[in-house]
One Martini backbone bead per residue (centre of mass of N, CA, C, O) as a GRO file, in nm:
protein
  179
    1MET     BB    1   7.482   2.849  -0.963
    2PRO     BB    2   7.539   2.553  -0.885
    3LYS     BB    3   7.623   2.273  -1.060
    4GLN     BB    4   7.451   2.061  -0.883
    5ILE     BB    5   7.156   2.207  -0.902
    6VAL     BB    6   7.061   2.223  -1.195
    7PRO     BB    7   6.946   1.936  -1.229
    8ALA     BB    8   6.729   1.976  -1.007
    9ALA     BB    9   6.575   2.212  -1.138
   10ASN     BB   10   6.495   2.054  -1.399
   11LEU     BB   11   6.294   1.857  -1.239
   12LEU     BB   12   6.079   2.093  -1.160
   13THR     BB   13   5.964   2.233  -1.414
   14PRO     BB   14   5.718   2.055  -1.500
   15GLN     BB   15   5.556   2.092  -1.234
   16LEU     BB   16   5.533   2.401  -1.242
   17GLY     BB   17   5.389   2.417  -1.509
   18ALA     BB   18   5.147   2.248  -1.442
   19ALA     BB   19   5.046   2.429  -1.206
   20ALA     BB   20   5.004   2.678  -1.379
   21ALA     BB   21   4.802   2.561  -1.580
   22VAL     BB   22   4.585   2.472  -1.376
   23SER     BB   23   4.541   2.755  -1.260
   24ALA     BB   24   4.447   2.888  -1.524
   25LEU     BB   25   4.209   2.696  -1.575
   26GLY     BB   26   4.064   2.749  -1.309
   27PHE     BB   27   4.022   3.055  -1.349
   28GLY     BB   28   3.862   3.028  -1.614
   29PHE     BB   29   3.632   2.857  -1.508
   30ALA     BB   30   3.544   3.042  -1.271
   31SER     BB   31   3.469   3.285  -1.457
   32GLN     BB   32   3.248   3.141  -1.620
   33ILE     BB   33   3.065   3.078  -1.382
   34TRP     BB   34   3.030   3.362  -1.279
   35GLY     BB   35   2.895   3.475  -1.538
   36LEU     BB   36   2.654   3.289  -1.541
   37TRP     BB   37   2.539   3.365  -1.259
   38ALA     BB   38   2.520   3.675  -1.300
   39GLY     BB   39   2.333   3.661  -1.554
   40ALA     BB   40   2.099   3.516  -1.413
   41ILE     BB   41   2.041   3.725  -1.198
   42ALA     BB   42   1.999   3.971  -1.387
   43GLY     BB   43   1.761   3.843  -1.546
   44ALA     BB   44   1.572   3.803  -1.309
   45LEU     BB   45   1.558   4.101  -1.219
   46ASP     BB   46   1.450   4.209  -1.488
   47ALA     BB   47   1.194   4.031  -1.507
   48ASN     BB   48   1.070   4.133  -1.237
   49ALA     BB   49   1.051   4.440  -1.320
   50THR     BB   50   0.864   4.372  -1.600
   51PHE     BB   51   0.641   4.234  -1.460
   52LYS     BB   52   0.295   4.162  -1.555
   53PRO     BB   53   0.003   4.083  -1.466
   54MET     BB   54  -0.265   3.929  -1.568
   55ALA     BB   55  -0.571   3.960  -1.657
   56LYS     BB   56  -0.870   3.870  -1.586
   57PRO     BB   57  -1.106   3.708  -1.726
   58ALA     BB   58  -1.399   3.756  -1.850
   59SER     BB   59  -1.703   3.676  -1.805
   60ILE     BB   60  -1.956   3.495  -1.935
   61PRO     BB   61  -2.248   3.551  -2.022
   62ALA     BB   62  -2.541   3.373  -1.996
   63THR     BB   63  -2.652   3.440  -2.278
   64ASP     BB   64  -2.420   3.317  -2.437
   65VAL     BB   65  -2.444   3.031  -2.332
   66ASP     BB   66  -2.734   2.978  -2.424
   67ALA     BB   67  -2.680   3.027  -2.724
   68LEU     BB   68  -2.469   2.802  -2.757
   69LYS     BB   69  -2.653   2.566  -2.673
   70THR     BB   70  -2.854   2.606  -2.899
   71ILE     BB   71  -2.660   2.559  -3.135
   72ILE     BB   72  -2.569   2.272  -3.052
   73ARG     BB   73  -2.848   2.140  -3.055
   74LYS     BB   74  -2.911   2.201  -3.356
   75ARG     BB   75  -2.667   2.057  -3.480
   76SER     BB   76  -2.715   1.770  -3.354
   77SER     BB   77  -3.002   1.735  -3.487
   78ASP     BB   78  -2.899   1.752  -3.786
   79HIS     BB   79  -2.707   1.477  -3.759
   80SER     BB   80  -2.932   1.307  -3.701
   81PRO     BB   81  -3.110   1.052  -3.784
   82LYS     BB   82  -3.393   0.980  -3.921
   83ARG     BB   83  -3.691   0.852  -3.842
   84VAL     BB   84  -3.858   0.561  -3.939
   85GLU     BB   85  -4.156   0.443  -3.944
   86ALA     BB   86  -4.291   0.157  -3.843
   87PRO     BB   87  -4.486  -0.090  -3.843
   88VAL     BB   88  -4.757  -0.122  -3.607
   89LEU     BB   89  -4.884  -0.316  -3.366
   90GLU     BB   90  -5.214  -0.299  -3.236
   91SER     BB   91  -5.374  -0.318  -2.907
   92HIS     BB   92  -5.685  -0.304  -2.754
   93GLN     BB   93  -5.797  -0.238  -2.430
   94PRO     BB   94  -6.048  -0.236  -2.249
   95ALA     BB   95  -6.207  -0.078  -2.021
   96ALA     BB   96  -6.297  -0.098  -1.717
   97VAL     BB   97  -6.607  -0.094  -1.575
   98GLU     BB   98  -6.558  -0.043  -1.270
   99ASN     BB   99  -6.311   0.165  -1.368
  100PRO     BB  100  -6.348   0.454  -1.569
  101VAL     BB  101  -6.059   0.614  -1.509
  102GLN     BB  102  -5.895   0.434  -1.668
  103PRO     BB  103  -5.677   0.393  -1.899
  104VAL     BB  104  -5.594   0.301  -2.204
  105VAL     BB  105  -5.421   0.023  -2.313
  106ILE     BB  106  -5.135   0.031  -2.537
  107GLU     BB  107  -4.994  -0.203  -2.737
  108THR     BB  108  -4.665  -0.237  -2.870
  109ALA     BB  109  -4.526  -0.396  -3.161
  110ILE     BB  110  -4.218  -0.486  -3.294
  111VAL     BB  111  -4.137  -0.572  -3.611
  112SER     BB  112  -3.854  -0.765  -3.677
  113ASP     BB  113  -3.601  -0.787  -3.885
  114ASN     BB  114  -3.340  -0.957  -4.053
  115LEU     BB  115  -3.066  -0.760  -4.123
  116LYS     BB  116  -2.851  -0.987  -4.210
  117HIS     BB  117  -2.957  -1.022  -4.512
  118ILE     BB  118  -2.788  -0.786  -4.553
  119SER     BB  119  -2.524  -0.696  -4.717
  120GLY     BB  120  -2.304  -0.589  -4.447
  121ILE     BB  121  -2.470  -0.724  -4.211
  122GLY     BB  122  -2.425  -0.800  -3.890
  123PRO     BB  123  -2.478  -0.864  -3.565
  124LYS     BB  124  -2.355  -0.593  -3.454
  125LEU     BB  125  -2.492  -0.398  -3.662
  126GLU     BB  126  -2.781  -0.474  -3.592
  127GLN     BB  127  -2.767  -0.367  -3.302
  128VAL     BB  128  -2.705  -0.075  -3.372
  129LEU     BB  129  -2.956  -0.026  -3.555
  130LYS     BB  130  -3.162  -0.091  -3.331
  131GLY     BB  131  -3.062   0.135  -3.140
  132MET     BB  132  -3.155   0.356  -3.366
  133GLY     BB  133  -3.449   0.230  -3.480
  134ILE     BB  134  -3.374  -0.005  -3.683
  135HIS     BB  135  -3.593  -0.291  -3.787
  136THR     BB  136  -3.655  -0.262  -4.103
  137TYR     BB  137  -3.668  -0.279  -4.436
  138ALA     BB  138  -3.859  -0.036  -4.487
  139GLN     BB  139  -3.680   0.175  -4.358
  140ILE     BB  140  -3.435   0.149  -4.549
  141ALA     BB  141  -3.595   0.175  -4.821
  142ALA     BB  142  -3.690   0.488  -4.724
  143TRP     BB  143  -3.435   0.619  -4.776
  144THR     BB  144  -3.266   0.889  -4.825
  145PRO     BB  145  -2.974   1.033  -4.915
  146GLU     BB  146  -2.951   1.191  -4.648
  147GLU     BB  147  -2.993   0.951  -4.456
  148VAL     BB  148  -2.758   0.783  -4.558
  149ALA     BB  149  -2.542   0.999  -4.486
  150GLN     BB  150  -2.606   1.007  -4.178
  151VAL     BB  151  -2.558   0.707  -4.111
  152ASP     BB  152  -2.273   0.694  -4.236
  153ASP     BB  153  -2.153   0.908  -4.042
  154ARG     BB  154  -2.224   0.776  -3.771
  155LEU     BB  155  -2.075   0.495  -3.854
  156GLN     BB  156  -1.820   0.543  -4.026
  157PHE     BB  157  -1.821   0.414  -4.354
  158GLU     BB  158  -1.750   0.567  -4.619
  159GLY     BB  159  -1.994   0.449  -4.828
  160ARG     BB  160  -2.102   0.153  -4.773
  161ILE     BB  161  -2.411   0.173  -4.818
  162LEU     BB  162  -2.380   0.229  -5.126
  163ARG     BB  163  -2.199  -0.008  -5.213
  164ASP     BB  164  -2.410  -0.231  -5.086
  165ASP     BB  165  -2.712  -0.147  -5.128
  166TRP     BB  166  -2.929  -0.136  -4.888
  167VAL     BB  167  -3.185  -0.019  -5.018
  168GLY     BB  168  -3.222  -0.235  -5.240
  169GLN     BB  169  -3.219  -0.484  -5.058
  170ALA     BB  170  -3.452  -0.393  -4.870
  171ALA     BB  171  -3.669  -0.380  -5.087
  172ALA     BB  172  -3.659  -0.674  -5.172
  173LEU     BB  173  -3.717  -0.796  -4.890
  174ALA     BB  174  -3.985  -0.652  -4.847
  175GLU     BB  175  -4.130  -0.789  -5.082
  176LYS     BB  176  -4.091  -1.085  -4.980
  177SER     BB  177  -4.235  -1.040  -4.698
  178LYS     BB  178  -4.523  -0.986  -4.823
  179ASP     BB  179  -4.567  -1.283  -4.962
   0.00000   0.00000   0.00000
């Protein structure tokens, strides 16, 4: 090579090296992507060949459903608090003489106590208790420990009825109201 061209050839060396490096990186990257794509296709084909559809679930016989409903109804009635009958005022209206076929009308009035006098019962809780059919001190005073637990569970009080001694307070208030 002539002496004048050697310096010019040295100027091109870095650019040629860079192009070769970029080409090698490009081929490496392209081969990685090709491997990824080919592996995904092979996996999909393999999964498709071994795929077996699931069998449809057998329907539940109606007798099993009826038995299950019976069990659920029984358990839900076991957890509901027992109603304690309150003293009820009754008034009988005589049947009309002109039309003897009409039934006798019986009016019932529920005498409701102010449950807010029991410590721990506010206006909202009083409404909830009356919605459950609890209207008088006598009803609360007559609760058994099982009934206290059922009402406590239903209201989600975590023992508040026992801590506030609703039964004792109700018994004292029922005695006061008799006088």
